[in-house]
C-alpha positions in Angstrom: -65.2 -88.1 30.7 -64.2 -87.5 27.1 -67.3 -89.3 25.7 -69.6 -87.1 27.7 -67.9 -84.0 26.5 -68.1 -85.1 22.9 -71.8 -85.7 23.3 -72.2 -82.3 25.0 -70.4 -80.6 22.1 -72.6 -82.1 19.5 -75.0 -79.4 18.5 -77.4 -78.6 15.7 -74.5 -77.5 13.5 -73.3 -81.1 13.5 -76.4 -82.5 12.0 -75.6 -84.0 8.6 -71.9 -84.1 9.4 -69.8 -87.2 9.8 -69.7 -88.5 13.4 -66.0 -89.3 13.0 -64.9 -85.8 11.9 -67.2 -84.1 14.5 -65.8 -86.3 17.3 -62.2 -85.7 16.1 -62.8 -81.9 16.2 -64.3 -82.1 19.6 -61.4 -84.2 21.0 -58.9 -81.8 19.4 -60.7 -78.8 21.1 -60.3 -80.4 24.5 -56.5 -80.4 24.6 -53.6 -78.2 23.6 -51.8 -81.4 22.6 -54.5 -83.6 21.2 -53.8 -87.3 20.3 -53.3 -88.3 16.7 -56.8 -89.0 15.3 -57.7 -90.3 11.9 -61.3 -89.5 11.2 -62.5 -91.9 8.5 -65.7 -91.6 6.6 -65.7 -94.9 4.6 -68.3 -97.5 5.2 -67.0 -100.7 7.0 -67.7 -104.1 5.5 -66.5 -106.5 2.9 -66.5 -103.8 0.2 -63.8 -101.9 2.1 -61.8 -104.9 3.4 -58.7 -103.8 1.5 -58.7 -100.5 3.4 -59.7 -102.0 6.8 -57.3 -104.9 6.5 -56.0 -107.0 9.4 -52.9 -104.8 9.3 -55.1 -101.7 9.7 -56.7 -103.1 12.9 -53.4 -104.2 14.4 -52.1 -100.6 14.0 -55.0 -99.3 16.1 -54.4 -98.9 19.9 -58.1 -98.4 20.4 -61.2 -98.5 18.1 -63.9 -96.0 18.8 -66.5 -96.8 16.1 -69.5 -94.5 15.6 -71.7 -96.9 13.7 -75.4 -96.7 12.9 -76.2 -100.3 12.2 -75.8 -103.8 13.6 -74.0 -105.4 10.5 -71.3 -102.7 10.6 -70.9 -103.1 14.4 -70.6 -106.9 14.0 -68.1 -106.5 11.2 -65.9 -104.1 13.2 -66.2 -106.3 16.3 -65.0 -109.4 14.3 -62.0 -107.4 13.0 -60.9 -106.0 16.4 -61.3 -109.4 18.0 -59.0 -110.9 15.4 -56.5 -108.1 15.8 -56.6 -108.1 19.6 -57.5 -104.3 19.6 -59.5 -102.7 22.3 -62.9 -101.2 21.3 -65.2 -98.8 23.0 -68.7 -98.9 21.4 -71.5 -96.6 22.3 -75.1 -96.3 21.3 -76.0 -100.0 20.9 -79.2 -99.3 22.8 -80.1 -96.2 20.9 -81.0 -93.2 23.0 -80.4 -95.0 26.3 -76.7 -93.8 26.1 -74.9 -97.0 27.0 -71.1 -97.6 26.5 -69.5 -101.0 26.1 -65.8 -101.5 26.5 -64.6 -104.5 24.6 -61.4 -106.4 25.5 -60.8 -109.3 23.3 -59.9 -111.7 26.1 -61.9 -110.3 29.0 -65.4 -109.1 27.9 -68.3 -110.1 25.8 -68.0 -109.3 22.1 -70.6 -107.5 20.0 -71.5 -110.8 18.3 -73.1 -111.9 21.6 -75.2 -108.7 22.2 -77.7 -109.2 19.4 
């Protein structure tokens, strides 16, 4: 499981680093031909709506947000639902280690979790 390997690769040296860049490096280390990954470090929300536009979300095959707060999760959720993009969200229950796969038309969306 890629997510488990990423978690196992997260060590003390990663403390204080961006989750997105750390995860991208871990994924790249798993394969001689890693997928194309864009590790972004911008906050998501209305302030960055120009960057994270509807066109941005439609270009994504899969969203793997690494977010630390409920408002950001709900914002991303609302955007992927509108774009019809799949999302895998982890950590919504803190240290309990859950993962939630979101398919716009088949599963519960983040908005309903809280």
